[in-house]
Backbone as CSV, one residue per row, in Angstrom:
resi,resn,N_x,N_y,N_z,CA_x,CA_y,CA_z,C_x,C_y,C_z
1,MET,209.658,72.625,106.705,208.210,72.536,106.643,207.720,73.631,105.716
2,SER,207.857,73.436,104.472,207.575,74.473,103.500,206.120,74.512,103.053
3,LYS,205.326,73.573,103.462,203.953,73.515,102.984,203.066,74.576,103.624
4,PHE,203.463,75.157,104.743,202.689,76.209,105.378,203.585,77.139,106.174
5,ASN,203.035,78.282,106.557,203.837,79.319,107.203,204.135,78.994,108.660
6,SER,204.946,79.849,109.266,205.395,79.600,110.634,204.251,79.668,111.648
7,ASP,203.209,80.468,111.365,202.060,80.514,112.278,201.361,79.159,112.337
8,VAL,201.151,78.574,111.172,200.492,77.266,111.113,201.403,76.195,111.707
9,GLN,202.695,76.313,111.469,203.655,75.387,112.070,203.581,75.480,113.594
10,GLY,203.454,76.702,114.115,203.326,76.904,115.558,202.063,76.279,116.108
11,VAL,200.980,76.359,115.347,199.717,75.729,115.751,199.922,74.222,115.893
12,LEU,200.550,73.617,114.885,200.811,72.175,114.931,201.680,71.826,116.136
13,GLN,202.696,72.621,116.386,203.586,72.348,117.515,202.836,72.413,118.842
14,ARG,202.020,73.431,119.037,201.269,73.557,120.295,200.301,72.388,120.507
15,ILE,199.622,72.009,119.434,198.657,70.913,119.547,199.358,69.601,119.866
16,LEU,200.424,69.296,119.137,201.133,68.032,119.371,201.791,68.011,120.745
17,LYS,202.300,69.145,121.182,202.921,69.204,122.510,201.906,68.846,123.592
18,GLU,200.682,69.299,123.408,199.628,69.042,124.389,198.994,67.665,124.223
19,LYS,198.704,67.279,122.999,197.903,66.071,122.753,198.712,64.812,122.466
20,GLN,199.863,64.968,121.790,200.626,63.786,121.363,202.108,64.140,121.256
21,PRO,202.772,64.375,122.390,204.167,64.847,122.356,205.136,63.934,121.610
22,GLU,204.834,62.650,121.533,205.751,61.749,120.823,205.766,62.004,119.313
23,LEU,204.823,62.803,118.820,204.807,63.143,117.400,205.396,64.528,117.107
24,LEU,205.957,65.169,118.112,206.512,66.519,117.927,207.593,66.589,116.849
25,TRP,208.274,65.503,116.605,209.331,65.487,115.588,208.790,65.874,114.219
26,ILE,207.493,65.666,113.995,206.889,65.955,112.689,206.929,67.453,112.384
27,VAL,206.892,68.281,113.432,206.917,69.738,113.236,208.147,70.158,112.435
28,ASN,209.260,69.499,112.635,210.498,69.849,111.941,210.813,68.939,110.757
29,CYS,209.879,68.079,110.418,210.080,67.146,109.307,210.090,67.923,107.985
30,ARG,211.077,67.647,107.151,211.189,68.341,105.860,210.518,67.580,104.725
31,ASP,210.222,66.309,104.945,209.630,65.489,103.887,208.507,64.644,104.482
32,PHE,207.294,65.155,104.370,206.149,64.451,104.940,205.872,63.113,104.257
33,SER,206.455,62.893,103.086,206.206,61.633,102.389,206.784,60.436,103.146
34,ILE,207.635,60.687,104.147,208.188,59.583,104.934,207.206,59.105,106.006
35,LEU,206.129,59.864,106.227,205.175,59.498,107.276,204.390,58.254,106.889
36,GLU,204.201,57.390,107.856,203.384,56.196,107.641,201.915,56.599,107.585
37,ILE,201.133,55.846,106.861,199.707,56.152,106.698,199.004,56.221,108.050
38,GLU,199.358,55.317,108.954,198.738,55.324,110.280,199.030,56.628,111.021
39,THR,200.242,57.133,110.867,200.634,58.389,111.508,199.848,59.557,110.915
40,ILE,199.678,59.546,109.609,198.897,60.599,108.959,197.464,60.594,109.470
41,HIS,196.871,59.412,109.561,195.502,59.316,110.085,195.432,59.803,111.531
42,GLU,196.417,59.448,112.321,196.460,59.888,113.718,196.548,61.415,113.802
43,LEU,197.417,62.000,112.993,197.546,63.459,112.959,196.229,64.121,112.565
44,ARG,195.606,63.607,111.535,194.357,64.199,111.064,193.249,64.059,112.108
45,ASP,193.228,62.954,112.834,192.240,62.780,113.904,192.471,63.799,115.022
46,ILE,193.725,63.998,115.397,194.058,64.963,116.445,193.629,66.367,116.010
47,LEU,193.959,66.722,114.777,193.618,68.043,114.258,192.114,68.223,114.107
48,ALA,191.411,67.186,113.682,189.958,67.268,113.539,189.288,67.447,114.899
49,ASP,189.775,66.749,115.905,189.230,66.915,117.261,189.426,68.348,117.746
50,GLU,190.596,68.894,117.475,190.900,70.269,117.866,190.009,71.253,117.104
51,LEU,189.762,70.969,115.841,188.876,71.813,115.032,187.468,71.826,115.618
52,ILE,186.976,70.680,115.983,185.635,70.594,116.573,185.575,71.347,117.895
53,GLU,186.625,71.215,118.711,186.640,71.831,120.032,186.832,73.349,119.999
54,LYS,187.719,73.835,119.108,188.132,75.235,119.196,188.088,76.006,117.888
55,GLY,187.684,75.380,116.807,187.790,76.004,115.495,186.595,76.796,115.028
56,PHE,185.578,76.941,115.888,184.366,77.655,115.494,183.953,78.626,116.592
57,ASP,183.302,79.701,116.170,182.811,80.669,117.155,181.437,80.238,117.669
58,GLU,180.813,81.105,118.458,179.526,80.779,119.090,178.410,80.543,118.070
59,GLN,178.546,81.158,116.891,177.540,80.982,115.831,177.930,79.868,114.852
60,ASP,178.883,79.061,115.233,179.382,77.954,114.412,180.019,78.395,113.103
61,ASN,180.559,79.605,113.088,181.354,80.072,111.945,182.811,79.734,112.233
62,ILE,183.513,79.307,111.199,184.920,78.956,111.397,185.723,80.210,111.754
63,ASN,186.607,80.055,112.729,187.467,81.170,113.135,188.862,80.999,112.506
64,ASP,189.755,81.946,112.776,191.103,81.886,112.184,191.848,80.624,112.596
65,PHE,191.694,80.230,113.853,192.328,79.007,114.328,191.796,77.804,113.547
66,GLY,190.507,77.792,113.320,189.899,76.717,112.542,190.404,76.662,111.113
67,ARG,190.630,77.828,110.520,191.182,77.869,109.159,192.606,77.296,109.131
68,ASP,193.396,77.620,110.142,194.743,77.048,110.230,194.678,75.530,110.371
69,LEU,193.747,75.066,111.182,193.598,73.618,111.350,193.186,72.951,110.044
70,GLU,192.285,73.593,109.300,191.878,73.033,108.011,193.061,72.935,107.051
71,LYS,193.950,73.933,107.063,195.149,73.876,106.217,195.993,72.655,106.574
72,LEU,196.188,72.450,107.870,196.984,71.306,108.312,196.320,69.988,107.928
73,ILE,195.033,69.894,108.140,194.296,68.671,107.796,194.438,68.390,106.301
74,ASP,194.344,69.436,105.486,194.480,69.263,104.036,195.888,68.837,103.637
75,VAL,196.907,69.449,104.249,198.289,69.088,103.920,198.523,67.605,104.182
76,PHE,198.090,67.141,105.343,198.317,65.731,105.659,197.379,64.816,104.876
77,GLY,196.190,65.282,104.582,195.265,64.493,103.774,195.767,64.286,102.353
78,ASP,196.457,65.279,101.817,197.007,65.161,100.466,198.069,64.068,100.362
79,LEU,198.584,63.617,101.485,199.600,62.564,101.485,199.008,61.165,101.390
80,LEU,197.708,61.067,101.616,197.065,59.755,101.604,196.851,59.269,100.173
81,PRO,196.968,57.968,99.974,196.771,57.415,98.618,195.315,57.497,98.190
């Protein structure tokens, strides 16, 4: 998983473990280009929901967790045609 650092990888692992454990295999995937478009959309939806729930502080400013989520959303979004 060379597209992001181990902290961001850990974020993805924690979220998938809680929200969609059947997708945990993606955390160790070395080639995201093998992902089906439906899977990419599902991942981005999960991450976007998490961003809305936990990615902003009380003043609606993005926090560090939210920035990590945005990185993940962008990585998977870049795979879409």
